[in-house]
Structure formats: C-alpha cells, structure tokens
LOGU-262164 format. One record per residue (C-alpha): residue number from 1; residue in three letters; x, y, z. Coordinates in Angstrom, 2 decimals. Example, Ala and Ser with C-alpha at 12.3 -4.5 7.8 and 13.67 -1.06 7.14 Angstrom:
2
> 1/ala/12.30/-4.50/7.80 .
> 2/ser/13.67/-1.06/7.14 .
//
This chain:
430
> 1/met/-7.16/13.20/60.98 .
> 2/ala/-10.74/15.17/58.27 .
> 3/arg/-13.52/12.58/58.52 .
> 4/arg/-13.99/10.85/55.75 .
> 5/pro/-17.88/12.05/53.70 .
> 6/glu/-19.77/8.71/52.73 .
> 7/leu/-22.28/9.01/49.83 .
> 8/val/-25.63/8.47/51.27 .
> 9/thr/-29.19/7.45/49.88 .
> 10/gln/-30.69/10.17/50.08 .
> 11/pro/-30.17/14.09/48.07 .
> 12/gly/-28.53/16.51/51.09 .
> 13/met/-25.52/17.81/52.95 .
> 14/val/-22.74/15.79/54.21 .
> 15/lys/-20.26/18.33/57.19 .
> 16/gly/-17.08/17.75/57.49 .
> 17/asp/-15.48/18.11/60.75 .
> 18/gly/-14.89/21.70/59.80 .
> 19/arg/-11.55/21.08/58.05 .
> 20/gly/-13.22/19.30/55.18 .
> 21/glu/-15.69/19.67/51.92 .
> 22/lys/-19.44/19.86/51.91 .
> 23/trp/-20.73/17.69/49.19 .
> 24/arg/-23.73/15.03/47.98 .
> 25/gly/-23.83/11.87/46.89 .
> 26/ser/-26.41/9.59/45.63 .
> 27/leu/-26.86/5.94/46.07 .
> 28/asp/-26.51/5.57/42.18 .
> 29/ala/-22.95/7.12/42.14 .
> 30/asp/-22.21/4.71/44.80 .
> 31/ile/-23.57/1.54/42.94 .
> 32/ile/-21.59/3.01/39.85 .
> 33/ile/-18.29/3.54/41.29 .
> 34/ala/-18.47/0.01/42.85 .
> 35/asn/-19.52/-1.70/39.91 .
> 36/ala/-17.05/-0.21/37.27 .
> 37/pro/-14.54/-2.51/35.55 .
> 38/asp/-11.32/-0.30/35.99 .
> 39/pro/-10.05/0.84/38.86 .
> 40/val/-11.96/4.06/40.00 .
> 41/phe/-11.48/6.17/43.22 .
> 42/val/-12.62/9.37/44.88 .
> 43/ser/-9.60/11.60/46.35 .
> 44/asp/-9.93/15.40/47.80 .
> 45/leu/-7.43/18.32/46.38 .
> 46/glu/-4.65/16.88/48.90 .
> 47/gly/-4.54/13.77/47.19 .
> 48/lys/-6.22/11.59/49.81 .
> 49/ile/-8.25/8.54/48.77 .
> 50/leu/-12.19/9.09/49.71 .
> 51/arg/-13.15/6.18/48.08 .
> 52/ala/-11.91/3.23/45.99 .
> 53/asn/-13.31/0.50/44.47 .
> 54/asp/-12.88/-2.90/44.42 .
> 55/ala/-10.68/-3.02/41.39 .
> 56/val/-8.37/-0.44/42.93 .
> 57/ser/-7.60/-3.38/45.79 .
> 58/gln/-7.71/-5.99/42.56 .
> 59/leu/-4.84/-3.54/40.64 .
> 60/leu/-3.03/-3.12/44.02 .
> 61/gly/-2.44/-5.60/46.13 .
> 62/phe/-3.78/-3.42/49.47 .
> 63/arg/-6.96/-3.83/50.97 .
> 64/gln/-9.84/-1.71/51.36 .
> 65/asp/-9.02/-0.36/54.47 .
> 66/glu/-5.36/0.04/53.33 .
> 67/val/-5.98/2.55/50.45 .
> 68/leu/-9.62/4.71/52.11 .
> 69/glu/-8.20/7.51/54.29 .
> 70/gln/-4.81/7.16/52.11 .
> 71/ser/-2.44/9.81/50.59 .
> 72/leu/-2.21/8.89/47.01 .
> 73/ser/1.44/9.37/47.53 .
> 74/arg/2.08/6.67/49.45 .
> 75/phe/1.27/4.69/46.45 .
> 76/ile/3.47/7.13/43.81 .
> 77/ser/7.17/8.64/43.66 .
> 78/pro/7.55/11.91/45.17 .
> 79/glu/7.78/13.42/41.40 .
> 80/glu/4.58/11.97/40.55 .
> 81/thr/2.72/13.34/43.43 .
> 82/arg/3.80/16.44/42.11 .
> 83/glu/2.07/15.67/38.73 .
> 84/phe/-0.81/14.94/40.46 .
> 85/thr/-1.15/17.86/43.21 .
> 86/ala/-0.63/19.77/39.45 .
> 87/ala/-3.37/17.56/37.62 .
> 88/leu/-5.65/17.94/40.31 .
> 89/arg/-4.67/22.07/39.68 .
> 90/glu/-5.77/21.28/36.45 .
> 91/val/-9.09/19.84/37.07 .
> 92/val/-9.89/22.01/39.36 .
> 93/glu/-9.83/24.88/36.39 .
> 94/arg/-10.61/22.65/33.23 .
> 95/gly/-12.86/20.19/35.26 .
> 96/val/-10.91/17.49/33.60 .
> 97/met/-7.64/15.65/32.96 .
> 98/arg/-6.03/13.43/30.63 .
> 99/asn/-3.59/10.34/30.36 .
> 100/val/-1.58/11.26/33.23 .
> 101/val/0.45/9.06/33.39 .
> 102/leu/0.45/7.03/37.45 .
> 103/asn/3.26/4.83/38.27 .
> 104/pro/2.42/2.94/42.12 .
> 105/arg/3.69/0.50/44.05 .
> 106/ser/1.93/-2.35/44.28 .
> 107/ala/1.65/-4.87/47.94 .
> 108/ser/4.32/-6.46/46.67 .
> 109/gly/6.40/-4.22/45.19 .
> 110/glu/5.57/-3.81/41.64 .
> 111/val/5.66/-1.04/39.97 .
> 112/ile/2.13/-0.65/37.66 .
> 113/pro/2.23/1.56/34.74 .
> 114/thr/-0.95/3.23/34.65 .
> 115/ser/-2.87/6.14/32.98 .
> 116/leu/-5.50/8.17/34.94 .
> 117/asn/-8.68/9.99/33.57 .
> 118/ala/-9.90/11.99/36.14 .
> 119/ser/-13.03/14.72/36.12 .
> 120/ala/-13.58/16.94/39.17 .
> 121/leu/-15.86/16.23/42.06 .
> 122/arg/-18.15/18.90/42.98 .
> 123/asp/-20.31/20.70/45.69 .
> 124/pro/-23.88/21.69/45.26 .
> 125/asn/-22.50/25.01/45.45 .
> 126/gly/-20.78/23.67/42.18 .
> 127/lys/-17.20/24.22/43.54 .
> 128/ala/-15.18/21.34/43.07 .
> 129/ile/-14.15/19.39/45.98 .
> 130/gly/-12.41/16.36/45.23 .
> 131/ala/-11.62/14.42/41.98 .
> 132/ile/-13.17/11.11/40.85 .
> 133/gly/-9.78/9.42/39.29 .
> 134/ile/-10.20/5.75/36.28 .
> 135/leu/-7.26/4.31/36.11 .
> 136/arg/-5.83/2.25/32.78 .
> 137/asp/-3.63/-0.01/33.90 .
> 138/met/-1.14/0.23/31.13 .
> 139/arg/0.63/-2.78/31.47 .
> 140/glu/-0.80/-4.82/28.48 .
> 141/leu/-0.06/-2.15/26.33 .
> 142/asp/3.07/-1.78/27.06 .
> 143/lys/3.94/-4.79/26.54 .
> 144/ala/2.42/-4.35/22.90 .
> 145/arg/3.81/-1.02/22.54 .
> 146/ala/7.68/-2.68/24.05 .
> 147/tyr/6.89/-5.17/21.03 .
> 148/ala/5.54/-3.14/18.19 .
> 149/glu/9.50/-0.97/18.55 .
> 150/ser/11.32/-4.18/18.19 .
> 151/leu/9.01/-4.68/15.32 .
> 152/ile/10.22/-1.47/14.29 .
> 153/lys/13.62/-0.63/15.77 .
> 154/asn/14.15/-4.84/13.81 .
> 155/ala/12.40/-4.18/10.79 .
> 156/pro/15.06/-4.18/7.39 .
> 157/asp/13.26/-2.22/5.84 .
> 158/pro/13.04/1.98/6.80 .
> 159/val/10.60/2.67/9.33 .
> 160/phe/9.19/5.81/11.21 .
> 161/val/6.58/6.71/13.12 .
> 162/ser/5.18/10.44/12.90 .
> 163/asp/2.67/13.04/14.20 .
> 164/leu/0.15/14.31/12.23 .
> 165/glu/1.79/17.35/11.16 .
> 166/gly/4.98/15.06/9.81 .
> 167/lys/6.94/15.22/13.24 .
> 168/ile/9.52/11.86/13.03 .
> 169/leu/8.72/10.24/16.76 .
> 170/gln/10.46/7.21/15.79 .
> 171/ala/12.97/5.92/13.54 .
> 172/asn/14.96/2.56/12.97 .
> 173/asp/18.51/1.83/11.85 .
> 174/ala/17.58/1.66/8.54 .
> 175/val/16.08/5.16/8.10 .
> 176/ser/19.56/6.16/9.30 .
> 177/gln/21.92/3.80/6.99 .
> 178/leu/19.10/5.04/4.13 .
> 179/leu/19.75/8.49/4.56 .
> 180/gly/22.71/8.71/6.35 .
> 181/phe/21.63/10.70/9.51 .
> 182/arg/22.57/9.67/12.73 .
> 183/gln/19.47/9.04/15.15 .
> 184/asp/19.37/11.98/17.18 .
> 185/glu/19.79/14.42/13.48 .
> 186/val/16.14/12.16/12.46 .
> 187/leu/14.22/12.13/15.79 .
> 188/glu/12.32/15.30/17.02 .
> 189/gln/12.63/16.46/12.86 .
> 190/ser/9.75/17.45/10.11 .
> 191/leu/10.07/15.51/7.58 .
> 192/ser/10.37/18.29/5.33 .
> 193/arg/13.49/18.56/6.78 .
> 194/phe/14.43/15.78/4.49 .
> 195/ile/11.70/16.38/0.94 .
> 196/ser/11.10/18.99/-0.75 .
> 197/pro/8.14/21.48/0.05 .
> 198/ala/6.29/19.87/-3.56 .
> 199/glu/7.01/16.68/-1.64 .
> 200/thr/5.55/18.13/2.00 .
> 201/gln/2.27/19.05/1.09 .
> 202/glu/1.88/15.40/-0.67 .
> 203/phe/2.99/13.56/2.35 .
> 204/thr/0.81/15.92/4.04 .
> 205/ala/-2.11/14.54/2.12 .
> 206/ala/-1.03/11.06/2.45 .
> 207/leu/-1.75/11.47/5.97 .
> 208/arg/-4.94/12.87/5.71 .
> 209/glu/-5.42/9.60/3.63 .
> 210/val/-4.37/7.81/6.65 .
> 211/val/-6.42/9.55/8.76 .
> 212/glu/-9.51/9.17/6.45 .
> 213/arg/-8.79/6.00/5.81 .
> 214/gly/-6.27/4.22/7.66 .
> 215/val/-3.76/3.83/5.16 .
> 216/thr/-1.60/5.01/2.38 .
> 217/arg/0.44/3.04/-0.55 .
> 218/asn/2.74/4.04/-2.93 .
> 219/ala/3.93/7.87/-2.35 .
> 220/arg/6.90/8.87/-3.90 .
> 221/leu/9.35/10.75/-1.81 .
> 222/asn/12.72/11.55/-2.29 .
> 223/pro/14.75/12.66/0.23 .
> 224/arg/18.04/13.82/0.62 .
> 225/ser/20.37/12.29/1.86 .
> 226/ala/23.49/13.88/4.37 .
> 227/ser/25.68/13.61/0.72 .
> 228/gly/23.62/15.23/-0.54 .
> 229/gln/21.97/12.51/-2.55 .
> 230/val/18.43/12.58/-4.09 .
> 231/ile/16.93/8.94/-2.73 .
> 232/pro/13.99/7.50/-5.23 .
> 233/thr/11.61/5.70/-2.60 .
> 234/thr/8.01/4.97/-1.99 .
> 235/leu/6.28/4.82/1.19 .
> 236/asn/3.18/2.77/2.59 .
> 237/ala/2.02/4.54/5.63 .
> 238/ser/-1.25/2.96/8.45 .
> 239/ala/-2.76/4.57/10.87 .
> 240/leu/-1.20/5.21/14.45 .
> 241/arg/-4.27/5.05/16.89 .
> 242/asn/-4.31/5.64/20.69 .
> 243/pro/-5.95/3.33/23.41 .
> 244/asp/-9.25/4.86/22.39 .
> 245/gly/-8.75/4.05/18.71 .
> 246/lys/-8.07/7.69/17.54 .
> 247/val/-5.42/8.70/14.72 .
> 248/ile/-2.31/10.45/16.69 .
> 249/gly/0.00/9.84/13.46 .
> 250/ala/1.63/7.26/11.28 .
> 251/ile/3.61/4.04/10.60 .
> 252/gly/5.47/4.97/7.47 .
> 253/ile/7.81/1.98/5.53 .
> 254/leu/10.17/3.57/3.56 .
> 255/arg/10.76/1.30/-0.57 .
> 256/asp/14.16/1.93/-1.33 .
> 257/met/13.66/3.01/-5.39 .
> 258/arg/17.06/3.16/-6.77 .
> 259/glu/18.23/-0.41/-7.98 .
> 260/leu/14.42/-0.39/-9.02 .
> 261/asp/14.66/2.28/-10.52 .
> 262/lys/17.75/1.65/-12.51 .
> 263/ala/15.86/-1.72/-13.72 .
> 264/arg/13.40/0.36/-14.88 .
> 265/ala/15.76/2.46/-17.06 .
> 266/tyr/17.10/-0.51/-18.09 .
> 267/ala/14.20/-2.33/-19.16 .
> 268/glu/12.84/1.68/-20.48 .
> 269/ser/15.98/1.35/-22.75 .
> 270/leu/15.52/-2.07/-24.12 .
> 271/ile/11.79/-0.73/-25.31 .
> 272/lys/12.85/2.78/-26.69 .
> 273/asn/16.01/0.69/-28.38 .
> 274/ala/14.14/-2.25/-29.54 .
> 275/pro/14.96/-2.99/-33.42 .
> 276/asp/10.61/-4.28/-33.32 .
> 277/pro/8.19/-1.88/-32.72 .
> 278/val/7.18/-2.49/-28.85 .
> 279/phe/4.65/-0.91/-26.44 .
> 280/val/3.81/-1.24/-22.97 .
> 281/ser/-0.03/-1.18/-22.05 .
> 282/asp/-2.22/-1.60/-19.38 .
> 283/leu/-5.23/-4.57/-18.46 .
> 284/glu/-7.30/-2.10/-20.65 .
> 285/gly/-5.91/-2.01/-23.50 .
> 286/lys/-3.90/1.72/-23.14 .
> 287/ile/-0.42/2.63/-24.47 .
> 288/leu/1.45/3.37/-21.55 .
> 289/gln/4.64/3.31/-23.59 .
> 290/ala/5.78/2.73/-27.60 .
> 291/asn/9.51/2.82/-29.10 .
> 292/asp/10.19/4.83/-32.52 .
> 293/ala/9.74/1.29/-34.32 .
> 294/val/6.16/1.57/-33.36 .
> 295/ser/5.71/5.54/-34.65 .
> 296/gln/8.01/3.63/-38.09 .
> 297/leu/5.56/0.85/-38.56 .
> 298/leu/2.24/2.77/-37.96 .
> 299/gly/2.82/6.74/-39.19 .
> 300/phe/2.17/8.47/-35.83 .
> 301/arg/3.68/10.51/-34.06 .
> 302/gln/4.44/9.50/-30.03 .
> 303/asp/2.46/12.12/-28.56 .
> 304/glu/-0.49/10.50/-30.98 .
> 305/val/-0.18/6.92/-29.87 .
> 306/leu/0.46/7.53/-25.94 .
> 307/glu/-2.30/7.02/-23.44 .
> 308/gln/-4.43/6.29/-26.36 .
> 309/ser/-6.70/2.53/-26.76 .
> 310/leu/-5.08/0.19/-28.43 .
> 311/ser/-8.54/-0.25/-29.91 .
> 312/arg/-8.14/3.19/-31.48 .
> 313/phe/-5.87/1.44/-34.43 .
> 314/ile/-7.51/-1.91/-34.89 .
> 315/ser/-11.14/-3.07/-35.25 .
> 316/pro/-13.81/-3.96/-32.70 .
> 317/glu/-14.02/-8.09/-32.99 .
> 318/glu/-9.77/-7.49/-33.16 .
> 319/thr/-10.02/-5.59/-29.84 .
> 320/arg/-11.88/-7.99/-28.40 .
> 321/glu/-9.70/-10.50/-29.68 .
> 322/phe/-6.23/-8.85/-27.90 .
> 323/thr/-8.27/-8.22/-24.68 .
> 324/ala/-9.05/-11.72/-24.52 .
> 325/ala/-5.06/-11.74/-25.01 .
> 326/leu/-4.68/-9.95/-22.00 .
> 327/arg/-6.53/-12.27/-19.76 .
> 328/glu/-4.22/-14.90/-20.49 .
> 329/val/-1.39/-12.70/-19.68 .
> 330/val/-2.73/-12.35/-16.83 .
> 331/glu/-3.54/-15.45/-16.30 .
> 332/arg/-0.42/-17.50/-17.91 .
> 333/gly/2.16/-14.39/-17.62 .
> 334/val/2.18/-14.57/-21.39 .
> 335/thr/0.29/-14.84/-25.07 .
> 336/arg/1.40/-15.45/-28.48 .
> 337/asn/1.65/-15.03/-32.18 .
> 338/ala/-2.11/-12.70/-31.67 .
> 339/arg/-3.22/-11.58/-35.25 .
> 340/leu/-3.74/-7.84/-34.87 .
> 341/asn/-4.47/-5.56/-38.23 .
> 342/pro/-3.86/-1.54/-37.05 .
> 343/arg/-4.86/0.46/-38.87 .
> 344/ser/-1.55/3.01/-39.92 .
> 345/ala/-1.72/7.12/-40.23 .
> 346/arg/-1.63/6.50/-43.94 .
> 347/gly/-4.94/4.29/-43.71 .
> 348/glu/-2.70/1.16/-44.54 .
> 349/val/-3.77/-2.07/-42.47 .
> 350/ile/-0.96/-3.94/-41.06 .
> 351/pro/-0.93/-7.49/-41.11 .
> 352/thr/1.14/-8.07/-37.49 .
> 353/thr/1.60/-10.64/-35.13 .
> 354/leu/1.57/-9.67/-31.05 .
> 355/asn/3.95/-11.79/-28.59 .
> 356/ala/2.88/-10.28/-25.64 .
> 357/ser/4.36/-11.14/-21.73 .
> 358/ala/3.08/-9.86/-18.46 .
> 359/leu/4.00/-6.62/-16.68 .
> 360/arg/4.20/-6.16/-12.79 .
> 361/asp/4.06/-3.98/-10.06 .
> 362/pro/6.99/-4.11/-7.07 .
> 363/asp/4.69/-6.74/-5.29 .
> 364/gly/4.10/-9.04/-8.32 .
> 365/lys/0.73/-8.77/-9.72 .
> 366/val/0.10/-8.17/-13.69 .
> 367/ile/-0.76/-4.39/-14.47 .
> 368/gly/-0.32/-4.59/-17.72 .
> 369/ala/1.74/-6.15/-20.23 .
> 370/ile/4.25/-5.84/-23.24 .
> 371/gly/3.87/-6.31/-26.63 .
> 372/ile/6.06/-6.84/-29.38 .
> 373/leu/4.56/-6.86/-32.66 .
> 374/arg/5.97/-8.23/-36.32 .
> 375/asp/5.41/-6.33/-39.07 .
> 376/met/4.39/-9.16/-41.35 .
> 377/arg/3.53/-7.54/-44.70 .
> 378/ala/7.09/-8.90/-46.23 .
> 379/tyr/5.84/-12.32/-44.59 .
> 380/glu/3.03/-12.43/-46.58 .
> 381/gln/4.43/-11.32/-49.35 .
> 382/val/6.85/-13.98/-49.67 .
> 383/val/4.23/-16.40/-48.71 .
> 384/arg/1.83/-14.94/-51.70 .
> 385/asp/5.28/-15.20/-54.11 .
> 386/leu/5.37/-18.63/-52.81 .
> 387/glu/2.15/-18.93/-53.98 .
> 388/gln/2.20/-17.62/-56.87 .
> 389/ser/5.59/-20.14/-57.87 .
> 390/lys/3.12/-22.81/-57.01 .
> 391/thr/0.74/-21.80/-59.36 .
> 392/glu/3.25/-20.81/-62.01 .
> 393/leu/5.21/-24.22/-61.62 .
> 394/gln/1.38/-25.88/-61.61 .
> 395/glu/0.31/-23.77/-65.19 .
> 396/lys/3.94/-25.16/-66.75 .
> 397/ile/3.79/-28.43/-65.29 .
> 398/leu/-0.16/-28.81/-67.42 .
> 399/asp/1.45/-27.36/-70.33 .
> 400/leu/4.67/-30.40/-69.95 .
> 401/glu/2.55/-32.97/-69.71 .
> 402/lys/-0.08/-31.49/-72.72 .
> 403/phe/3.70/-31.44/-74.67 .
> 404/glu/4.21/-34.81/-74.02 .
> 405/glu/0.40/-35.55/-74.83 .
> 406/val/1.51/-34.56/-78.02 .
> 407/val/4.74/-36.08/-78.25 .
> 408/val/3.86/-39.45/-77.49 .
> 409/gly/0.91/-38.95/-80.04 .
> 410/arg/3.79/-38.02/-82.64 .
> 411/glu/5.80/-41.22/-82.10 .
> 412/leu/2.85/-43.58/-82.05 .
> 413/lys/1.48/-41.98/-85.10 .
> 414/met/5.51/-42.39/-86.71 .
> 415/ile/5.54/-45.94/-85.22 .
> 416/ala/1.99/-47.22/-86.84 .
> 417/leu/3.48/-45.41/-90.24 .
> 418/glu/6.15/-47.48/-90.53 .
> 419/lys/4.50/-50.59/-89.81 .
> 420/glu/2.40/-50.08/-92.29 .
> 421/leu/5.49/-49.33/-94.24 .
> 422/glu/7.25/-51.97/-93.73 .
> 423/ser/4.11/-54.37/-94.22 .
> 424/leu/3.45/-52.59/-97.87 .
> 425/arg/7.22/-53.65/-98.70 .
> 426/lys/6.88/-57.00/-97.38 .
> 427/lys/3.73/-57.27/-99.95 .
> 428/ser/5.16/-55.55/-102.73 .
> 429/lys/8.01/-58.19/-102.45 .
> 430/gly/5.97/-61.37/-101.91 .
//
C-alpha cells in the first residue's frame, strides 16, 4: 500500500514510495481543513481518502482511522463511485467540479444525501494529483424541498416550476385540471407550447423581472387547453433560487380568470346599458370607462372622454371636492350626493350629483371608483318653478289681503252710514 503523504510545516517536496505522487502542503492548509465547518477531505486520483477533518467523521459516524486510507467507494454505491471517478476526471481537466450528488452510507447504515464541490490538488509543477472535496449535508435542504414540493402538489391553484428558459420542471394536478393535459404532457415542455409567440415574449420578460426583482405580478397569459380553448389567466411568479441564492428559475401561480372575466363583462354591460351616466375612474380621477349616457350628458364623444382627467370637465374647486370624495370612497367604500357641475362641449354648466362606490382588484384593494351622475337640470327647473309659483302665490295673497282691507273698509263705512241715517230718521220723527 502506498504511504499516505503528510502535510508538512515547511515548503518542500514529500515523496511517496514511487507509486504515489509528489505534492506540497503547509501548516496553513492543515489548519484550514481541520477547522472547516463543512466536511472536507483530500483524495488522490483513484479516490483514496488521504485526509479528512472532524466534520467528515461527524457526518458519517466513523472514526478518523476508519476513514483515512480508505477508498471513497467504501462509503458510496458502485454507480456513484463511477460518477465520482468521472468527476475526478473533470477536476483534472477543468480544475473544479460542482454539485455532484453523493449518498454515502454512515456507520449506522443511514444513507446521507450530500452534494460535492471539489477543486484540483496540484503538485509544485501544477499537475493535478488529487482533489480537495467539500461535502454539503443535504438532509435539511431535501426536507425543505420535499415540503415545498408537497405545498406545490397540494396547492388549490395551478402551480408550476420553470427554469429560466421557460421549461416546465414541475406542475401540480391543478395545472392538469386547468389545461386538460396529463402530467407527462406538461413536464419538460416549454411554456411556449401552450401560449402564443407574443405571450411567450411577455413571459420571457416576466422571467427577467423575476431575476431582477425576485417577483412578477399579474402578468396576463392565455394558454390553450387540450380541447383548444383559450383560457384567460394571470400569473404571479417568484424566484426559485439554488442553495447559493442564485436565481435558477421561477415558481408560478396561475389564476383562472374566466369567472372573473365573465363578472367583468357583466359589470361592463351594466355600465354600458345603464340609463344614468356611469363612469369608472382611477384614484387620480382619470376616466377609464364611460357609457353613452355620459357622452349624451356632456356632448363629448367617447374618445374625448376616455383617458381624460375629470378635472378637464369640472372647476379646480370641484376637482378638489372630487378628490376628497375619492378619499371617502377608499376609506368607507362609498360617497353620496357630491355636487359636480361639469361643463359640456357647448360650454353649458350642467348641475349633477355624484354617487360613487369603490372599484376593487381581485385582492380587495380599492383601485378606483364607479361613479353615477344624476342630471339635476330638470330637478332644479322644478325647484325654480316651485319657487316662482311660491312667489306668485305670495303676491296673490298680498293682493287678496289688500282687497280684503278695501272690502272690509267699505263695509265698515256702509255700517257707519246706515247708523247715521238711522239716527237722522229718529231725530226727524221726534
């Protein structure tokens, strides 16, 4: 058996027995390996373990003397031994290998999932004579992955995992139910199989946003189902990261928008066909939707109303009042009988009252207002007519009172005259 090279305190060459390689060590390297928190070992190019720190013993449950001078094949399966040998070739060729999966068996017989990163161990001439390997215990990570996979599998919404090229790596049953494809017809497929080229570009842009910001929200996707139906959905996605924190893909959640789109279409139909002027605005007062009754009221075409700020049609003072009404909508969900006097296309100031309720997104957040205007011109004309009638009635009452005064005055004079005549008659008889 070849003698195990030892790390020495002074630079120099350590000779084997002719069958081994010459290599150089130092006290610094010895200290680093011994005190590394992760399991670290040194092997030759045949996979024989030349050095291992205490963390290796703690991981595997073997004493140092049960590990050193042993072939790694003692602790891993024949298949993994072949993979490790291939990995060693990669170390010789490239100087490094990353994330090789090894499942060594511990002293108690437990199979321990690990990943191996290794770099080349070189002699003074730069020739690779072995490898320095660092093992990462993947048990906790595998538990976390299993838990995450369970969450994905049992999520009520359609959830999938894709790489950064859009290839679907994992998808739950809800995805199959949504699209009507079997699991094997979805997995390993590019998302571009299910969406249009234009939406594929949008999804690629969404993936870039995931890489840059860690999340993307409410991206529109319209995948085609197995039956050919186009299904409106929204996509929320977050970053999928490797153990080093690097983004390697995305976890996407789809929301089936068919029922919501039906509800929106119904609401839009109600707005469009409402007899009163109805409009939808955002929280800054920009008009997003308005029915024909608004155009009829103001005399503007639809394209002259949509995307315009309400401040175009009302005074600065009323704009401030409308902004206050929007705040009330956000806080209370409704505002009632706010006065607005928009100016029509002909310049007429039209008295109206506004009742508004909150417009909410699917998460219940207030994003705008649905306003109903009531044309108050006829009402105000009735009020004016009533005021005019009241004035006329008051004038007639005054006339009647004057007439009554005249009539009563005459009657009193007649009574006085009759009394005087009666007095005269009595005098003449006497």
